[in-house]
N, C-alpha and C positions, 0 to 999 in steps of 0.2 A: 560372446567377444565384447570387451569393453569398448567404449567410444562415446561420442557426443550423441544426444538424442536426434533421432531422424526428423523430428518436427517438434515445434513447441506444443505443449499441452496446457490447458487451463485447469483451474481448480475443481470444476465439476467432473471433467474427464478422469482426473487423478483420483478423486474420491470414489468415482464408480469403479475404477480399476482396483482400488485397494480393497473395496469390499468384496469384489469377486476374488481377490487374491487370498483373503482370509479363509474363504469356503475351499479354494483349490488347495491350500496347504493343509488343511485339516484332513482332507482325503488322501493326500500324498506325503506322509511323513518321510523326511530325508530326501526330499525332491532336489535335484540338481539345479544349481543356479542357472545354468546355460538352457536347460530344458524349460524352466519356468519363464525365463525371458522370451524364449522363441514362442511359447504358448500365448503370451500376452502382447507379442509384437513390440516389445521394448528392448532397449540394450541392457546389458548387465548392470551398467552404472545406474540406469534408472531403477532397476529392480532394487539394487542395493539401497538406494535413496528411499524407496518405499518401506524397505525392512527396517531402515532407521527410525522411521515414523511410528510403524505399528506397535513397538513396545510401549508407546505413549497412550495406546488406545486400550479400552477395556469397558466393563460394566460399571467401573467407578474408579476413582483415583487412588484406592487403596492398593498396595503392592500386589496383593494376591489376585486382584481382579483385573490386572493389567495382562496384556498379551505377552507371554514369555517366548518370544521369537528370536532366534539368532541364526548366524550363518558362520561357517568356517571358510567362506569363500568359494567352497565347492558344492556343499549341500546346505540345505535350509531345515532347521530343527524347530518344532513347535513343542515346547515342554509342558505346557499345562492346558491343552485344548478341552479337556473335560471339566476343568475348573471354571472356565469362563463360559461354558456352554449351557449352564443352567438357565431355565427360564427367567427372563427379566421381568421383574415387577416394579412398575413405577407408581409413584405416589400421585394423588388427584391433582396437586398443583403442577406437578411435572406433565402429567397427560393433558391438562388444559393448556399449559404454555406450548407443548409440542403441537396440538391440534390447531390453536390459534395461529402459530407461525406457519404450519403446513398450508392452511387455507389461505393465508396472506400470500405466500410464495406462489401458490398455484394461480393467483391473479396477475402475475408481473407481466407486462407487455413484452413481447419478444421471446418468451419461453418456448423452447421447442415442444411441439405438441406431443411428441412421444414421452418427454420428460413430465409434462403436464399430467398426462393420463396415468403414468406410473405413480406419480405423487398422489393423485386422487384416490387410486387403488389402495396405496398405503395408508392414507388418511382414513378410509372407510374401515380397514382393519384395525386401526388404532381406536377408532370411534366403537367399533363393536366390542373391543376388549376394555374399554375404559368405563363402561357403565354410566354412573351419574355424572362423572367428570365431562363426558361428552356433551351432556346437556348445558353444563355451565359454559363450556367453551363457545357454544353456539350463540351465547349472548355477548360475546366480545368479538371485536374486529380491529384490524390494523391496516392502515392506509400508508403505503410507501411514499416517500418524497421522490422528487424527480430523478434522484440518483439511482432508483430502482430500474427505470426504463433505460438509462445510460448503461447500467450494469448488463441488462439483457441484450442490448445491441452489441456491446463489446464482446459478451460471451458468444454470441451468435456469429460475430464476425471471426472470432478466433476459430470456432468449431468449422466454419465454412471456408476459412482461409481467404477473407476478403478484406479489402482496404476500408479505412474509415475516414471520413472528412468530419472535422470537428471545429467548432468555435470555442476557444479556451481562453478563460480569465487568468492572467498571469499577475498576482498581487505584487510581484517585485517591481513591475513596470505600470501596474494599475491600467492595463489595457487588454482588450479582447484581440486575439489573433486567429486567423484561419489556417488550419494545417491539414495535410493528409498523413496519416500514420498507418504503419503496418503493425497491428497488435501481436504482441508476443505472449503475454500471460497477465491474468488478474492477481493482484497481491493485496493483502490486508495487513497494514501496520499502523494501527490507530484509525486510519481512514482506509478507504478502498482505492486503489490506484491501478492503472493499466500501464505495464511496461511495453514500450513500443519503439519502433524505428520511425523516427520523424523525417519525412521527405523534405520538409523545409530546412531543417538543421543538418540533415544528412548524418544523424548520430543517434544513439539511443537516448530516449527521454522517458520520463515517468510522469503521467498526468493523473492528477486527483479527480475523482469522478464527479464529486459535488461542484467542481470548478468548470465542467463542461456545460456550456450555455446551449449548444445545438449539436446534434450528431446525425450523421447519415451513413448508411452502409453502402459502399460503392460497388460497381460491377468489376472493377479491376481486382485481380488476384493480389493477396497479401504476399509479399516476398521479401521479408526482411533478410539481411545478410546472416550468415551463419555466425552467430555470437555466443560466447559462453554465458550462461545464466549466472547472475550474481548470487552469493549467499547472502540473504537479507537477515540472518540471525542477529547481526550487530546493528541493525538499523537500515532505514530506507536511504539516507543520505550518506554515501561512502565515496568521497572525492577520488578520482583516479590520478595516477602519477602524472599523466600528460595533461591535466587540467591546469590552466593559468594559476599562477601563484599571486597571492594578494597579501600585503603586509599592513596590519592595522595596529596603531598604537592607542591604548585606552588608558584612562586615569583610574583612580580607586573606585570611581562610581560605575566604571564600564567592564570591571573584571568578569561580570556575568557572561560576557560574550565567549569566554574561554569554556564556560560550562555548557553553553547551548549550541556552538558551532564546532564541528569536527576540525581539528587543526594539526598541523605538523609540529609546531612548537609555540611555546608561550613563555617568554623570557621576562623576568622581573626588571622593572625600571626603577630609578631612584626615588621617584615620587610615590611609589606604592601602586604603580599602574603596570601594564603588561605590553610587550610588544609581540603580537600574535601573527604567526605566519600560517596561512591556510590555502587551501585549493578549492576552486570552484569552476564548473563548466561554464557558468555565465557570471563573470565578474560585475557586469553592470547591476545585477540584483542586489549588490552590497551598497549601492547608493543610499537606499532607504535605511539600511543600518547606520550609515554615516550621519544621515540627517536625525535619526532617532537618538544617537549617542550626543549630538550637540557638542557641548564644551567638553563632554567626558571622552572624546575619542576623535581620530581622524585617520584617513587613509593615507598610507605613505607611498606605497606602490601598488600597481604601476601608475606612472605619472598621469597618463590619460584618464585613468579612473579617478585619481585624486582630483584633477582638474574639473572633471565632470560633477563630482560631488560638491565642489565648491561653488560651481556654477548653479546646480540645483539649489544650494542654500541661499545664494544670491537672489535667485528667482523667488524663493519663499519670502525673503525679507522685503523684496520689492512689493509682493502682494500684501504683506502687512502694512507697507507704507501707504497703501491705497485705502486704508479704513476710513470711514466717514469722519468728517471734521469734528463731530461731537465727542469722538473718541480720542481724538489727537492729543487733548490736553493731558489726559491720563497717560497716553503712550509717551508723550515728551517729558513726563516727570516720573521716570521709572522708580526712583529712589524714595520719592516723598511718601508712598505708602508705608515703606519699611521705618522710616523714621517715626511714623505715627503708630507703629506697632501692628500694622496690618500684614 
């Protein structure tokens, strides 16, 4: 029976399930959708989502090497199980990269011991099959930056359904804040993020892992409200209809804003600029955009945000006015250098 997922899953759990699903379907041609969903303890919607991904997997990206799996909504058919079941042969450079990566991942802090042991057993099998390439890989090593430890803690919190405490750097405000979050899932869109329910904002938020300055797994259970997972195929930033509306006017030099910020509309202005209407859950984050635009743009509404941006600009100018006296002469003659061709 179709429905929402009973609980959020992370990328590692989904990968493990999909690997098992391939073996399951190979042994049961024409298996019923409902039977397979019950066997894996997931909803039919989750199963169909997995089946949408499997045809993108295979031994290579050539069409004949991809899994030809589809469903008519009632049964699942795998049309080329024998074609993709041939013994896989990997080149020496592929074996080296695989072994180096596997050894590096096995050292991640916070990795579940069962997963670590399974990875080490798989690594030993690859080493045995790789011959000389295994020796070359032993001379290489990879050290993860701090994000690796954050990833492991977030993954553990998701699997154990526990709340997280984080100190998070917000570049839009240039500040560190402390938050308690109920993690929902890990996503990778250029960078790695955790989608979570933020107890401070009482809303869904997305946090970039390399901006997490400190993290702790709490004893409190994670209990995010039942929310529909977003489709991130069109990008991570997807403003919602209920987010506050912001109107920005930019000159010709600020037209790039319409290319980089998702927006509802971008109307042409007589001077070659644009009047851009966009939505954001955090309008205050656009103050930095206003300062960056300078004379090439301004915030029109909401009025409170426009006033805040002007206040921030005045503070920046005041700081500029406090430069040492030795620089004051140059500051007070801004056009003199231009007249001299500088």
